[in-house]
C-alpha positions as CSV (number, residue, x, y, z in Angstrom):
1,X,-53.9,50.3,76.0
2,X,-53.9,53.1,78.6
3,X,-57.4,53.7,79.9
4,X,-59.0,57.1,79.2
5,X,-59.1,59.5,82.1
6,X,-61.5,62.3,81.2
7,X,-60.9,65.5,83.2
8,X,-63.8,68.0,83.0
9,X,-63.2,71.6,83.9
10,X,-66.5,73.2,84.6
11,X,-66.1,76.9,83.6
12,X,-68.3,80.0,83.7
13,X,-67.9,83.7,82.8
14,X,-65.6,85.6,85.1
15,X,-63.5,82.5,86.1
16,X,-59.9,83.0,87.2
17,X,-57.9,81.5,84.4
18,X,-55.0,80.2,86.5
19,X,-57.4,78.3,88.7
20,X,-57.9,75.9,85.8
21,X,-54.9,76.5,83.4
22,X,-52.5,75.6,86.2
23,X,-54.2,72.2,86.9
24,X,-54.8,71.8,83.1
25,X,-51.0,72.0,82.5
26,X,-50.3,69.3,85.1
27,X,-53.2,67.0,84.4
28,X,-52.8,67.1,80.6
29,X,-49.6,65.2,81.3
30,X,-51.4,62.3,82.9
31,X,-51.4,59.2,80.7
32,X,-54.8,58.7,79.2
33,X,-55.9,62.2,80.2
34,X,-58.6,63.8,78.0
35,X,-59.1,67.4,79.3
36,X,-62.4,68.9,78.5
37,X,-63.3,72.6,79.0
38,X,-67.1,73.0,79.3
39,X,-69.6,75.6,80.4
40,X,-73.4,75.8,80.7
41,X,-73.9,77.2,77.2
42,X,-70.8,75.9,75.5
43,X,-70.1,79.4,74.3
44,X,-66.7,81.1,74.8
45,X,-66.0,82.6,78.2
46,X,-64.0,85.7,79.2
47,X,-61.9,86.2,82.3
48,X,-62.1,89.5,84.3
49,X,-58.8,90.5,82.7
50,X,-60.2,90.0,79.1
51,X,-58.6,86.6,78.3
52,X,-61.0,84.6,76.2
53,X,-61.4,80.9,75.9
54,X,-63.3,79.3,72.9
55,X,-64.1,75.8,71.7
56,X,-65.9,74.8,74.9
57,X,-68.4,72.0,75.2
58,X,-71.8,72.2,76.8
59,X,-71.7,70.7,80.2
60,X,-75.0,68.9,79.4
61,X,-73.3,67.1,76.5
62,X,-70.4,65.8,78.6
63,X,-71.0,62.1,79.2
64,X,-67.7,60.9,80.8
65,X,-66.0,62.4,83.8
66,X,-63.3,60.7,85.9
67,X,-62.2,64.0,87.5
68,X,-64.4,67.1,87.9
69,X,-62.5,70.3,88.5
70,X,-64.3,73.5,89.5
71,X,-62.2,76.7,89.5
72,X,-63.1,79.9,91.3
73,X,-63.2,83.5,90.2
74,X,-65.1,86.8,90.4
75,X,-67.9,85.1,88.5
76,X,-68.5,82.6,91.2
77,X,-71.5,84.6,92.5
78,X,-73.3,84.4,89.2
79,X,-72.4,80.7,88.9
80,X,-73.8,80.0,92.3
81,X,-77.1,81.4,91.1
82,X,-77.0,79.3,87.9
83,X,-79.2,76.3,88.7
84,X,-78.3,74.6,85.4
85,X,-74.6,74.9,86.2
86,X,-75.0,73.5,89.7
87,X,-77.3,70.7,88.4
88,X,-74.6,69.7,85.9
89,X,-72.0,69.6,88.7
90,X,-74.2,67.2,90.6
91,X,-74.8,65.0,87.5
92,X,-71.1,64.8,86.7
93,X,-70.1,64.2,90.3
94,X,-72.5,61.2,90.6
95,X,-70.2,59.2,88.4
96,X,-66.8,60.9,88.8
97,X,-64.0,59.1,90.6
98,X,-62.7,62.3,92.0
99,X,-64.1,65.8,92.6
100,X,-61.8,68.8,92.9
101,X,-61.9,72.6,93.3
102,X,-59.5,75.5,93.3
103,X,-60.0,78.7,95.3
104,X,-63.7,79.7,95.5
105,X,-64.6,76.7,93.3
106,X,-65.2,74.9,96.6
107,X,-68.1,77.3,97.3
108,X,-69.6,76.1,94.0
109,X,-69.2,72.5,95.0
110,X,-70.8,73.4,98.3
111,X,-73.7,75.2,96.6
112,X,-74.3,72.0,94.6
113,X,-74.6,70.1,97.8
114,X,-71.4,68.1,97.3
115,X,-69.4,69.0,100.4
116,X,-71.8,68.3,103.3
117,X,-69.7,67.0,106.2
118,X,-66.5,67.2,104.3
119,X,-63.3,69.2,105.0
120,X,-62.5,71.6,102.2
121,X,-60.0,74.4,101.3
122,X,-60.9,77.7,99.8
123,X,-59.3,81.1,99.3
124,X,-58.5,82.5,102.7
125,X,-60.8,85.5,102.4
126,X,-63.9,83.3,101.7
127,X,-63.1,80.1,103.5
128,X,-65.6,80.6,106.3
129,X,-68.4,80.7,103.7
130,X,-68.1,76.9,103.3
131,X,-69.9,76.4,106.7
132,X,-73.1,77.6,105.1
133,X,-73.1,74.4,103.0
134,X,-72.3,72.0,105.8
135,X,-68.6,71.8,104.9
136,X,-65.7,72.1,107.4
137,X,-63.3,74.9,106.4
138,X,-59.6,73.8,106.4
139,X,-56.8,76.3,106.1
140,X,-54.4,73.8,104.4
141,X,-53.2,74.6,100.9
142,X,-54.5,71.2,99.6
143,X,-57.2,69.2,101.4
144,X,-58.3,65.7,100.7
145,X,-61.5,64.3,102.2
146,X,-62.3,60.9,100.6
147,X,-62.6,61.4,96.9
148,X,-62.8,65.2,97.1
149,X,-59.6,67.3,96.7
150,X,-59.8,71.1,97.2
151,X,-57.1,73.8,97.0
152,X,-56.7,77.2,98.4
153,X,-56.4,80.4,96.4
154,X,-55.4,80.4,92.7
155,X,-51.8,79.1,92.7
156,X,-52.8,76.2,94.9
157,X,-54.3,74.6,91.8
158,X,-50.9,73.3,90.7
159,X,-50.3,71.7,94.1
160,X,-53.8,70.2,94.0
161,X,-53.3,68.8,90.5
162,X,-50.0,67.2,91.5
163,X,-51.8,65.7,94.6
164,X,-54.5,64.2,92.3
165,X,-51.9,62.9,89.9
166,X,-50.0,61.1,92.7
167,X,-53.2,59.4,93.7
168,X,-54.0,58.4,90.1
169,X,-50.6,57.6,88.7
170,X,-48.3,57.4,91.7
171,X,-45.9,59.8,93.4
172,X,-43.0,59.0,91.0
173,X,-45.0,60.2,88.0
174,X,-46.2,63.3,89.9
175,X,-42.6,64.1,90.8
176,X,-41.5,63.6,87.1
177,X,-44.2,66.1,86.0
178,X,-43.2,68.6,88.7
179,X,-39.7,68.4,87.4
180,X,-40.7,68.6,83.8
181,X,-42.6,71.9,84.4
182,X,-39.9,73.1,86.8
183,X,-42.3,73.7,89.5
184,X,-40.0,74.9,92.3
185,X,-41.6,78.0,93.8
186,X,-39.3,80.7,95.2
187,X,-41.5,83.7,95.6
188,X,-39.7,87.1,96.0
189,X,-41.9,87.9,99.1
190,X,-43.2,85.7,101.9
191,X,-46.6,87.4,101.9
192,X,-48.7,84.7,100.2
193,X,-50.7,83.8,103.4
194,X,-52.6,86.3,105.6
195,X,-50.7,85.1,108.7
196,X,-47.4,85.9,107.1
197,X,-48.1,89.0,105.2
198,X,-47.1,92.4,106.7
199,X,-50.0,94.0,108.5
200,X,-50.3,96.9,106.0
201,X,-50.4,94.5,103.1
202,X,-53.1,92.4,104.7
203,X,-55.1,95.5,105.5
204,X,-54.9,96.7,101.9
205,X,-56.0,93.4,100.4
206,X,-58.8,93.0,103.0
207,X,-60.1,96.5,102.1
208,X,-60.3,95.5,98.4
209,X,-62.0,92.3,99.3
210,X,-64.5,94.1,101.4
211,X,-66.2,95.5,98.3
212,X,-67.1,92.0,97.2
213,X,-68.1,90.6,100.6
214,X,-71.8,91.7,100.8
215,X,-72.6,90.3,97.3
216,X,-70.8,87.0,97.9
217,X,-72.3,86.5,101.4
218,X,-75.8,87.1,100.1
219,X,-75.2,84.7,97.3
220,X,-73.9,82.0,99.7
221,X,-76.9,82.6,101.9
222,X,-79.4,82.1,99.1
223,X,-77.6,79.0,97.8
224,X,-77.5,77.5,101.3
225,X,-81.2,78.3,101.7
226,X,-82.0,76.4,98.4
227,X,-80.1,73.4,99.6
228,X,-82.0,73.3,102.9
229,X,-85.3,73.6,101.0
230,X,-84.7,70.4,99.0
231,X,-83.0,68.5,101.8
């Protein structure tokens, strides 16, 4: 009998759907995988683009977790303030074999106190925020530090999931899944990293991000302060 491998996706309102649907597509193909979508309330959640996900479990009712996956999204600020959410991350992490995050999900792992002294990836625009939680920002697309896997922005979730799959089931199986989903990226433009994007493109995206910066930095500061208070 193939052993069960429960994969828990810790979700919240305003999550970026590809941050978890990409890894979900990959990890659901792992033998024994049982993918669970869960949130603090167990109620349906909505992405910023209006896509809704129903049938979630309450995080507090999840009893088994081999792999915890925390996605990022515009709602990460509110999730960072949700002490119940962060508490459930800590509880599940205590028994999980692996922890993982995509995009700004690493900020949530950091806010839960799970990244102290560890290297971690994050979306390039928010990577430096990891330092507030005692983590070491790493610009790699996928970073592994011990049992913690973290990915960069959004699309890196597929790479992260294949990396975890190789660890759990071997490189051969990960390659078979990669082929099965025909994951062979050939983007029409080489502008997916700030160091490669044209200057005007980088400036435009940075300008849009600037509107989020103050709120996110304040939330990171508050979350880091709470961690220090209980240390």
